[in-house]
N, C-alpha and C positions, 0 to 999 in steps of 0.2 A: 686378144693382144692389145696392149694398152699403147696408144699413140703417144710420143714425144712431141711436146710442144716446141715449137721452132723458137731458138733463142733471138734476141736482139742486142747481142753483146756489144758493149762499148768499154774501152779501156781509157781511164782518166789519171793524169798525174795527181798525186796526193800532196798537195802544197800548204794546206792550212792545218792549225792546231786541232780544230774539229775533226776534220777527216783523218788525221793522224790518230785520234782518239779512237775512232770507229775502226780504223786499220788494225790497230792493237787489240782491239776487243775480238775482231774477226780472227786474227792470229791465235790470241789466247784460246778461243773455241776451238780452234784446229790444233792445238797442242803444240804450237811451235813458238819459239823464242820471239819476243817482241819488245822487251823492256829498254833496250837501248837502240831501237830504231828510230831516227830523227830525219825530219825532212830537210833539215839544213845541210846534211851530208848525204844521205841516201837517194837514189832515184826509185820512188815507190809509185806503183800502179795499182789502181782499184779498178777489178773488173765488174760491170753491171749489167744485168739483165732487166732493161727498163730502168727502174729505180731501185732495183733490189741488189745489194752488194753481194756478189756471189764467188769472187776471186780476188786474190792479191798476189803480187810479185814484186821483189825489190832487189836493188843492187847498192852496194856499198864500195866507194873507192878506197884503196888502201895502197898507196903509192901509184904505180904505173899499172896497177892489177885492180880487179874488181872482185867482189865476193858477192856470190848470188845467194838470197837468203828469202825466207819468207814467201815461198810458192805455195799457195793453198788454193783449193776449189772447193765449195760445199759439196757434200757427199752426194748428193741426189744429181749433181750434174758432172761429175767425174767420167772420164773416159769418152768426152765430147771434143776434146782438143782445146779445151778453154786454157788450162795451164800452158800448154805449149804456145798458144797464141800469145799469151802475156810474156813468156820468157823470150820468144822470138822478138816481140816489140821492144823489149829491153836491149837485147844484143845488136838490134839493129840501129839504135840510137847513137846520134854523132858523138856524144861525149863518150860512150863506151868504145866505139871504133877506133878513138885515139889512144886507147890503152893497148897493153900487151895481150893480157888473158883474162879469162873469167874463171874463177875458182867455186867450188862448192863442196859442202860435207853433206852426206846423207847416210841414212841407216835403212831407210825403206824405199828410196826412189831411184835407185842406180839405173834399172832398165828404163825408166822414164827419161832420164837425162841422157843415156846412150843414144836414144832415138832422136834426140835434138844436137848431137854431135859432140857431147862431152865425153872424154876418156878417163878412165881410172888411172891415177898415178899414185907412186909411192908418197908417203908424208914427207920423206926427205927431200922432195923436190918442189916444196910450197916455198914461195917467195917469203923473204923476211917479214915484209909488211903484213901480209895475210897470217903467217905465224904468229904475231902479235895481235891479232884480231881477238876479239873475246870469245867470238864463236868458237876459233880454232883453239884457242889456248883454255878455256875453260867450259863453254857451253855443250859443245859436242863432245860425246865420249870418243876415246881412241878407238873404239870399234868402228866409229863412222868412215865411211869411204871417202877419199878426197878424189875430186874429180876436176878436169881442166878443159875449157873449150878456148882453143886458140883463135885468136882475132886475126892473126896474120899467119900464112902458111909458112 
């Protein structure tokens, strides 16, 4: 049996143009939308194991709500809690806690997000600002599941 090397994970905010370029390259390699992700509007985290970029997670504000997008982990490290740690760090941020809810669209990760407290909701319940987002209106197909994480009970 092969031993798994311990991770020395750190999450760092992505704030520079160079780091954003790397984040977009990582997302492109993961098959996720990246074109309109911008540091001036989104909260973007890069996950690093020592100096290697191994994960990313991002939130965009839309009115009083947030859109979770761009959660990815390199294939060889999936299933080790890295993606969950990145999402939790974003959800616990003070900027996010002042909002109403966090929404996402997914075709493949419904069960993953249920484990983090997201609930599937009908598309008819999406706030107008989220509905106008590029991801909701054009990027993600109608078959994508809409999910919500309520910031307040």
